[in-house]
MOPAC internal coordinates of N, CA, C and O (Angstrom, degrees):
PM7 1SCF
backbone

  N    0.0000 0     0.00 0     0.00 0    0    0    0
  C    1.4171 1     0.00 0     0.00 0    1    0    0
  C    1.5436 1   109.43 1     0.00 0    2    1    0
  O    1.2310 1   121.67 1   -43.44 1    3    2    1
  N    1.2518 1   114.40 1   136.56 1    3    2    1
  C    1.4570 1   119.77 1   173.45 1    5    3    2
  C    1.4475 1   114.92 1  -114.84 1    6    5    3
  O    1.2310 1   117.33 1   -17.71 1    7    6    5
  N    1.2736 1   122.69 1   162.29 1    7    6    5
  C    1.4460 1   127.45 1  -172.13 1    9    7    6
  C    1.5211 1   109.53 1   -54.70 1   10    9    7
  O    1.2310 1   118.91 1   142.64 1   11   10    9
  N    1.3020 1   119.69 1   -37.36 1   11   10    9
  C    1.4589 1   121.03 1  -178.86 1   13   11   10
  C    1.4891 1   112.54 1   -64.46 1   14   13   11
  O    1.2310 1   117.58 1   162.40 1   15   14   13
  N    1.3092 1   122.22 1   -17.60 1   15   14   13
  C    1.4216 1   125.71 1  -178.32 1   17   15   14
  C    1.5339 1   109.13 1   -92.72 1   18   17   15
  O    1.2310 1   119.06 1   171.14 1   19   18   17
  N    1.2693 1   119.39 1    -8.86 1   19   18   17
  C    1.4799 1   119.23 1  -174.92 1   21   19   18
  C    1.5150 1   111.67 1   -68.38 1   22   21   19
  O    1.2310 1   118.72 1   141.28 1   23   22   21
  N    1.3649 1   120.05 1   -38.72 1   23   22   21
  C    1.4250 1   118.59 1   179.01 1   25   23   22
  C    1.5264 1   111.55 1   -64.07 1   26   25   23
  O    1.2310 1   119.02 1   140.43 1   27   26   25
  N    1.2890 1   119.48 1   -39.57 1   27   26   25
  C    1.4404 1   123.20 1   176.94 1   29   27   26
  C    1.5493 1   110.15 1   -60.56 1   30   29   27
  O    1.2310 1   119.83 1   135.28 1   31   30   29
  N    1.3134 1   117.92 1   -44.72 1   31   30   29
  C    1.4357 1   121.16 1   177.41 1   33   31   30
  C    1.5086 1   111.23 1   -60.31 1   34   33   31
  O    1.2310 1   120.34 1   136.40 1   35   34   33
  N    1.3327 1   116.96 1   -43.60 1   35   34   33
  C    1.3855 1   122.43 1  -177.46 1   37   35   34
  C    1.5614 1   110.76 1   -61.09 1   38   37   35
  O    1.2310 1   121.50 1   131.49 1   39   38   37
  N    1.2931 1   114.73 1   -48.51 1   39   38   37
  C    1.4674 1   120.43 1   178.54 1   41   39   38
  C    1.5155 1   112.45 1   -62.18 1   42   41   39
  O    1.2310 1   121.21 1   138.34 1   43   42   41
  N    1.3491 1   115.29 1   -41.66 1   43   42   41
  C    1.4671 1   119.92 1   176.01 1   45   43   42
  C    1.5475 1   112.50 1   -59.83 1   46   45   43
  O    1.2310 1   121.15 1   132.51 1   47   46   45
  N    1.2771 1   115.40 1   -47.49 1   47   46   45
  C    1.5155 1   120.87 1  -176.69 1   49   47   46
  C    1.5218 1   107.61 1   -66.65 1   50   49   47
  O    1.2310 1   118.63 1   141.76 1   51   50   49
  N    1.2541 1   120.22 1   -38.24 1   51   50   49
  C    1.4187 1   124.01 1   179.14 1   53   51   50
  C    1.5569 1   111.33 1   -60.51 1   54   53   51
  O    1.2310 1   122.14 1   135.86 1   55   54   53
  N    1.3525 1   113.50 1   -44.14 1   55   54   53
  C    1.4499 1   119.24 1   176.29 1   57   55   54
  C    1.5436 1   112.89 1   -61.23 1   58   57   55
  O    1.2310 1   121.77 1   137.75 1   59   58   57
  N    1.3152 1   114.21 1   -42.25 1   59   58   57
  C    1.4320 1   122.27 1  -175.00 1   61   59   58
  C    1.5954 1   111.28 1   -76.11 1   62   61   59
  O    1.2310 1   118.91 1   151.55 1   63   62   61
  N    1.3067 1   119.68 1   -28.45 1   63   62   61
  C    1.4063 1   125.76 1  -177.73 1   65   63   62
  C    1.4934 1   109.64 1    49.53 1   66   65   63
  O    1.2310 1   120.40 1  -129.16 1   67   66   65
  N    1.2923 1   116.83 1    50.84 1   67   66   65
  C    1.4935 1   121.90 1  -178.98 1   69   67   66
  C    1.5456 1   110.96 1   -95.33 1   70   69   67
  O    1.2310 1   119.65 1   171.17 1   71   70   69
  N    1.3325 1   118.27 1    -8.83 1   71   70   69
  C    1.4462 1   120.92 1   173.93 1   73   71   70
  C    1.5169 1   107.14 1  -157.63 1   74   73   71
  O    1.2310 1   121.59 1    -9.74 1   75   74   73
  N    1.2692 1   114.56 1   170.26 1   75   74   73
  C    1.4635 1   119.04 1   176.00 1   77   75   74
  C    1.5742 1   108.21 1   -61.70 1   78   77   75
  O    1.2310 1   122.12 1   -43.10 1   79   78   77
  N    1.3095 1   113.55 1   136.90 1   79   78   77
  C    1.4735 1   120.43 1   179.95 1   81   79   78
  C    1.5224 1   108.97 1   -57.64 1   82   81   79
  O    1.2310 1   120.62 1   134.07 1   83   82   81
  N    1.3395 1   116.42 1   -45.93 1   83   82   81
  C    1.4650 1   120.02 1  -177.00 1   85   83   82
  C    1.5258 1   113.05 1   -61.85 1   86   85   83
  O    1.2310 1   118.94 1   146.86 1   87   86   85
  N    1.3268 1   119.63 1   -33.14 1   87   86   85
  C    1.4079 1   123.17 1   176.50 1   89   87   86
  C    1.5638 1   111.00 1   -66.65 1   90   89   87
  O    1.2310 1   122.84 1   131.92 1   91   90   89
  N    1.2821 1   112.15 1   -48.08 1   91   90   89
  C    1.4858 1   118.70 1  -179.67 1   93   91   90
  C    1.5190 1   110.77 1   -63.76 1   94   93   91
  O    1.2310 1   118.60 1   141.65 1   95   94   93
  N    1.3064 1   120.27 1   -38.35 1   95   94   93
  C    1.4101 1   122.81 1   178.27 1   97   95   94
  C    1.5352 1   110.92 1   -69.02 1   98   97   95
  O    1.2310 1   120.12 1   143.53 1   99   98   97
  N    1.3331 1   117.37 1   -36.47 1   99   98   97
  C    1.4624 1   121.99 1   177.47 1  101   99   98
  C    1.4846 1   110.35 1   -66.21 1  102  101   99
  O    1.2310 1   118.75 1   140.59 1  103  102  101
  N    1.3058 1   120.00 1   -39.41 1  103  102  101
  C    1.5060 1   122.90 1   177.04 1  105  103  102
  C    1.4511 1   110.25 1   -63.08 1  106  105  103
  O    1.2310 1   120.01 1   134.80 1  107  106  105
  N    1.3241 1   117.59 1   -45.20 1  107  106  105
  C    1.4683 1   122.31 1   179.89 1  109  107  106
  C    1.5285 1   112.03 1   -62.08 1  110  109  107
  O    1.2310 1   120.62 1   138.45 1  111  110  109
  N    1.3319 1   116.42 1   -41.55 1  111  110  109
  C    1.4635 1   120.83 1  -179.89 1  113  111  110
  C    1.5124 1   109.98 1   -63.64 1  114  113  111
  O    1.2310 1   120.09 1   135.67 1  115  114  113
  N    1.3376 1   117.44 1   -44.33 1  115  114  113
  C    1.4542 1   122.83 1   177.30 1  117  115  114
  C    1.5610 1   109.96 1   -59.46 1  118  117  115
  O    1.2310 1   121.15 1   133.71 1  119  118  117
  N    1.3109 1   115.40 1   -46.29 1  119  118  117
  C    1.4679 1   119.00 1   179.36 1  121  119  118
  C    1.5511 1   112.23 1   -57.50 1  122  121  119
  O    1.2310 1   120.98 1   133.65 1  123  122  121
  N    1.3369 1   115.74 1   -46.35 1  123  122  121
  C    1.4540 1   120.52 1   176.11 1  125  123  122
  C    1.5183 1   112.75 1   -58.65 1  126  125  123
  O    1.2310 1   120.62 1   135.44 1  127  126  125
  N    1.3088 1   116.42 1   -44.56 1  127  126  125
  C    1.4654 1   121.16 1  -179.44 1  129  127  126
  C    1.5528 1   110.63 1   -63.54 1  130  129  127
  O    1.2310 1   121.75 1   137.06 1  131  130  129
  N    1.3173 1   114.25 1   -42.94 1  131  130  129
  C    1.4779 1   118.57 1   177.31 1  133  131  130
  C    1.5382 1   110.23 1   -61.36 1  134  133  131
  O    1.2310 1   120.91 1   137.03 1  135  134  133
  N    1.3227 1   115.86 1   -42.97 1  135  134  133
  C    1.4207 1   121.13 1   176.88 1  137  135  134
  C    1.5307 1   113.67 1   -56.86 1  138  137  135
  O    1.2310 1   120.70 1   138.73 1  139  138  137
  N    1.2695 1   116.27 1   -41.27 1  139  138  137
  C    1.4751 1   122.97 1   178.67 1  141  139  138
  C    1.5445 1   110.10 1   -70.00 1  142  141  139
  O    1.2310 1   118.77 1   138.31 1  143  142  141
  N    1.3040 1   119.95 1   -41.69 1  143  142  141
  C    1.4059 1   124.84 1  -179.62 1  145  143  142
  C    1.5237 1   110.37 1   -67.02 1  146  145  143
  O    1.2310 1   120.06 1   137.05 1  147  146  145
  N    1.3348 1   117.48 1   -42.95 1  147  146  145
  C    1.4502 1   120.13 1   177.23 1  149  147  146
  C    1.5442 1   111.90 1   -61.24 1  150  149  147
  O    1.2310 1   121.12 1   137.97 1  151  150  149
  N    1.2972 1   115.47 1   -42.03 1  151  150  149
  C    1.4833 1   123.01 1   178.46 1  153  151  150
  C    1.5881 1   107.47 1   -60.43 1  154  153  151
  O    1.2310 1   120.97 1   130.12 1  155  154  153
  N    1.2936 1   115.75 1   -49.88 1  155  154  153
  C    1.4292 1   117.57 1   178.26 1  157  155  154
  C    1.5251 1   118.17 1   -61.78 1  158  157  155
  O    1.2310 1   122.22 1   140.73 1  159  158  157
  N    1.3623 1   113.36 1   -39.27 1  159  158  157
  C    1.4587 1   116.21 1   175.83 1  161  159  158
  C    1.5439 1   111.44 1   -66.62 1  162  161  159
  O    1.2310 1   118.14 1   140.90 1  163  162  161
  N    1.3610 1   121.15 1   -39.10 1  163  162  161
  C    1.3474 1   126.85 1   176.13 1  165  163  162
  C    1.5714 1   110.96 1   -59.52 1  166  165  163
  O    1.2310 1   121.89 1   133.36 1  167  166  165
  N    1.2949 1   113.98 1   -46.64 1  167  166  165
  C    1.5258 1   118.70 1   176.83 1  169  167  166
  C    1.5541 1   110.19 1   -65.46 1  170  169  167
  O    1.2310 1   118.80 1   138.17 1  171  170  169
  N    1.2802 1   119.90 1   -41.83 1  171  170  169
  C    1.5110 1   119.16 1   176.15 1  173  171  170
  C    1.5320 1   110.51 1   -62.46 1  174  173  171
  O    1.2310 1   121.52 1   140.77 1  175  174  173
  N    1.3058 1   114.70 1   -39.23 1  175  174  173
  C    1.4732 1   119.15 1  -178.95 1  177  175  174
  C    1.5828 1   108.39 1   -64.06 1  178  177  175
  O    1.2310 1   120.48 1   131.98 1  179  178  177
  N    1.2694 1   116.68 1   -48.02 1  179  178  177
  C    1.4845 1   122.70 1   175.19 1  181  179  178
  C    1.4958 1   111.17 1   -51.68 1  182  181  179
  O    1.2310 1   120.49 1   131.45 1  183  182  181
  N    1.3376 1   116.67 1   -48.55 1  183  182  181
  C    1.4531 1   124.32 1  -179.06 1  185  183  182
  C    1.5101 1   110.62 1   -61.76 1  186  185  183
  O    1.2310 1   119.79 1   140.37 1  187  186  185
  N    1.3562 1   118.01 1   -39.63 1  187  186  185
  C    1.4115 1   124.20 1   179.28 1  189  187  186
  C    1.5508 1   110.46 1   -63.99 1  190  189  187
  O    1.2310 1   120.89 1   135.35 1  191  190  189
  N    1.3136 1   115.91 1   -44.65 1  191  190  189
  C    1.4420 1   121.63 1   176.22 1  193  191  190
  C    1.5333 1   111.06 1   -59.37 1  194  193  191
  O    1.2310 1   120.05 1   135.64 1  195  194  193
  N    1.3303 1   117.51 1   -44.36 1  195  194  193
  C    1.4916 1   121.90 1   176.80 1  197  195  194
  C    1.4886 1   111.01 1   -57.33 1  198  197  195
  O    1.2310 1   120.35 1   147.48 1  199  198  197
  N    1.3620 1   116.94 1   -32.52 1  199  198  197
  C    1.4834 1   119.48 1  -177.70 1  201  199  198
  C    1.5327 1   110.84 1   -92.34 1  202  201  199
  O    1.2310 1   119.84 1  -179.78 1  203  202  201
  N    1.3172 1   117.91 1     0.22 1  203  202  201
  C    1.4150 1   118.63 1   179.07 1  205  203  202
  C    1.4764 1   111.79 1    83.48 1  206  205  203
  O    1.2310 1   117.40 1  -169.55 1  207  206  205
  N    1.3109 1   122.55 1    10.45 1  207  206  205
  C    1.4796 1   125.23 1   179.56 1  209  207  206
  C    1.4902 1   108.93 1   -90.21 1  210  209  207
  O    1.2310 1   120.79 1  -105.01 1  211  210  209
  N    1.2501 1   116.10 1    74.99 1  211  210  209
  C    1.4845 1   121.87 1  -171.25 1  213  211  210
  C    1.5478 1   111.93 1   -67.84 1  214  213  211
  O    1.2310 1   120.08 1   141.39 1  215  214  213
  N    1.3061 1   117.45 1   -38.61 1  215  214  213
  C    1.4749 1   123.62 1   178.42 1  217  215  214
  C    1.5166 1   111.23 1   -59.49 1  218  217  215
  O    1.2310 1   121.64 1   132.33 1  219  218  217
  N    1.4359 1   114.46 1   -47.67 1  219  218  217
  C    1.4766 1   118.66 1   177.05 1  221  219  218
  C    1.4770 1   111.15 1   -65.84 1  222  221  219
  O    1.2310 1   119.96 1   140.30 1  223  222  221
  N    1.3810 1   117.68 1   -39.70 1  223  222  221
  C    1.4202 1   117.35 1   178.92 1  225  223  222
  C    1.4835 1   116.79 1   -64.92 1  226  225  223
  O    1.2310 1   120.88 1   148.19 1  227  226  225
  N    1.3298 1   115.92 1   -31.81 1  227  226  225
  C    1.4449 1   121.28 1   176.83 1  229  227  226
  C    1.4791 1   111.49 1   -73.41 1  230  229  227
  O    1.2310 1   119.04 1   146.16 1  231  230  229
  N    1.3136 1   119.43 1   -33.84 1  231  230  229
  C    1.4749 1   122.93 1   176.25 1  233  231  230
  C    1.5474 1   107.89 1   -69.79 1  234  233  231
  O    1.2310 1   119.72 1   131.91 1  235  234  233
  N    1.2476 1   118.14 1   -48.09 1  235  234  233
  C    1.4413 1   121.16 1   178.81 1  237  235  234
  C    1.5109 1   113.34 1   -58.81 1  238  237  235
  O    1.2310 1   119.77 1   135.29 1  239  238  237
  N    1.2917 1   118.04 1   -44.71 1  239  238  237
  C    1.4252 1   122.68 1  -179.77 1  241  239  238
  C    1.5222 1   110.76 1   -66.86 1  242  241  239
  O    1.2310 1   119.84 1   141.71 1  243  242  241
  N    1.3441 1   117.91 1   -38.29 1  243  242  241
  C    1.3996 1   120.88 1  -179.76 1  245  243  242
  C    1.6205 1   109.00 1   -63.03 1  246  245  243
  O    1.2310 1   121.62 1   136.55 1  247  246  245
  N    1.3234 1   114.50 1   -43.45 1  247  246  245
  C    1.4361 1   118.33 1   179.28 1  249  247  246
  C    1.5639 1   112.40 1   -63.65 1  250  249  247
  O    1.2310 1   122.59 1   139.66 1  251  250  249
  N    1.3742 1   112.64 1   -40.34 1  251  250  249
  C    1.4520 1   117.82 1   178.28 1  253  251  250
  C    1.6060 1   109.82 1   -61.11 1  254  253  251
  O    1.2310 1   121.12 1   137.22 1  255  254  253
  N    1.3537 1   115.47 1   -42.78 1  255  254  253
  C    1.4237 1   119.97 1  -177.94 1  257  255  254
  C    1.5120 1   110.95 1   -62.31 1  258  257  255
  O    1.2310 1   120.81 1   138.53 1  259  258  257
  N    1.3173 1   116.05 1   -41.47 1  259  258  257
  C    1.4807 1   120.32 1   179.22 1  261  259  258
  C    1.5021 1   109.88 1   -64.37 1  262  261  259
  O    1.2310 1   119.19 1   134.66 1  263  262  261
  N    1.2515 1   119.14 1   -45.34 1  263  262  261
  C    1.4836 1   122.27 1  -178.68 1  265  263  262
  C    1.5415 1   109.39 1   -68.13 1  266  265  263
  O    1.2310 1   119.91 1   144.70 1  267  266  265
  N    1.3513 1   117.78 1   -35.30 1  267  266  265
  C    1.4707 1   120.86 1   177.13 1  269  267  266
  C    1.5892 1   108.99 1   -63.65 1  270  269  267
  O    1.2310 1   120.41 1   141.39 1  271  270  269
  N    1.3534 1   116.83 1   -38.61 1  271  270  269
  C    1.4641 1   117.60 1   178.96 1  273  271  270
  C    1.5634 1   107.62 1   -64.65 1  274  273  271
  O    1.2310 1   120.31 1   141.39 1  275  274  273
  N    1.2617 1   117.01 1   -38.61 1  275  274  273
  C    1.4965 1   120.40 1   176.54 1  277  275  274
  C    1.5531 1   113.10 1   -61.20 1  278  277  275
  O    1.2310 1   121.77 1   140.33 1  279  278  277
  N    1.3682 1   114.23 1   -39.67 1  279  278  277
  C    1.4487 1   119.62 1   176.78 1  281  279  278
  C    1.5832 1   109.68 1   -62.80 1  282  281  279
  O    1.2310 1   121.41 1   138.61 1  283  282  281
  N    1.2857 1   114.90 1   -41.39 1  283  282  281
  C    1.4975 1   116.90 1   178.65 1  285  283  282
  C    1.5185 1   111.12 1   -65.25 1  286  285  283
  O    1.2310 1   120.34 1   140.30 1  287  286  285
  N    1.2978 1   116.95 1   -39.70 1  287  286  285
  C    1.4655 1   122.13 1   175.28 1  289  287  286
  C    1.5072 1   111.39 1   -62.97 1  290  289  287
  O    1.2310 1   120.19 1   137.80 1  291  290  289
  N    1.2884 1   117.24 1   -42.20 1  291  290  289
  C    1.4846 1   119.21 1   178.58 1  293  291  290
  C    1.4848 1   109.77 1   -70.19 1  294  293  291
  O    1.2310 1   118.91 1   141.69 1  295  294  293
  N    1.2719 1   119.68 1   -38.31 1  295  294  293
  C    1.4351 1   121.18 1   178.38 1  297  295  294
  C    1.5567 1   109.33 1   -58.24 1  298  297  295
  O    1.2310 1   120.08 1   137.01 1  299  298  297
  N    1.2973 1   117.45 1   -42.99 1  299  298  297
  C    1.4223 1   124.00 1   175.90 1  301  299  298
  C    1.5548 1   113.04 1   -57.02 1  302  301  299
  O    1.2310 1   122.81 1   129.56 1  303  302  301
  N    1.3245 1   112.22 1   -50.44 1  303  302  301
  C    1.4750 1   120.15 1   179.33 1  305  303  302
  C    1.5938 1   109.56 1   -59.50 1  306  305  303
  O    1.2310 1   121.13 1   133.26 1  307  306  305
  N    1.3252 1   115.45 1   -46.74 1  307  306  305
  C    1.4355 1   120.10 1  -179.89 1  309  307  306
  C    1.5594 1   110.40 1   -59.88 1  310  309  307
  O    1.2310 1   121.58 1   133.58 1  311  310  309
  N    1.3042 1   114.58 1   -46.42 1  311  310  309
  C    1.4691 1   120.14 1   179.88 1  313  311  310
  C    1.4932 1   111.18 1   -62.15 1  314  313  311
  O    1.2310 1   119.51 1   139.11 1  315  314  313
  N    1.2794 1   118.54 1   -40.89 1  315  314  313
  C    1.4955 1   122.68 1   179.52 1  317  315  314
  C    1.5122 1   109.01 1   -68.20 1  318  317  315
  O    1.2310 1   117.70 1   138.56 1  319  318  317
  N    1.2642 1   121.98 1   -41.44 1  319  318  317
  C    1.4163 1   122.73 1  -177.85 1  321  319  318
  C    1.5254 1   111.49 1   -73.86 1  322  321  319
  O    1.2310 1   121.82 1   153.56 1  323  322  321
  N    1.2897 1   114.12 1   -26.44 1  323  322  321
  C    1.4477 1   120.35 1   177.67 1  325  323  322
  C    1.5587 1   113.68 1   -69.15 1  326  325  323
  O    1.2310 1   122.71 1   143.05 1  327  326  325
  N    1.3181 1   112.41 1   -36.95 1  327  326  325
  C    1.4244 1   110.80 1  -176.95 1  329  327  326
  C    1.4400 1   118.29 1   169.08 1  330  329  327
  O    1.2310 1   120.10 1   180.00 1  331  330  329

């Protein structure tokens, strides 16, 4: 799921009324934040590699991977709640 799909999901969930709108909106906001954090961590990791800081790069990438897994889990939850 990408940010551009969030509005469509929001409209769809609103029509379906399968959960509180505020809950759905909160989940989407968290997903977007996680997406931004993962992107930032990946960029920082790439920069660390460019500087030869491989330990830092590895740590940053590991954190990005963990948060990406959480994004995937959240995407699944949102999809299930949606319909």
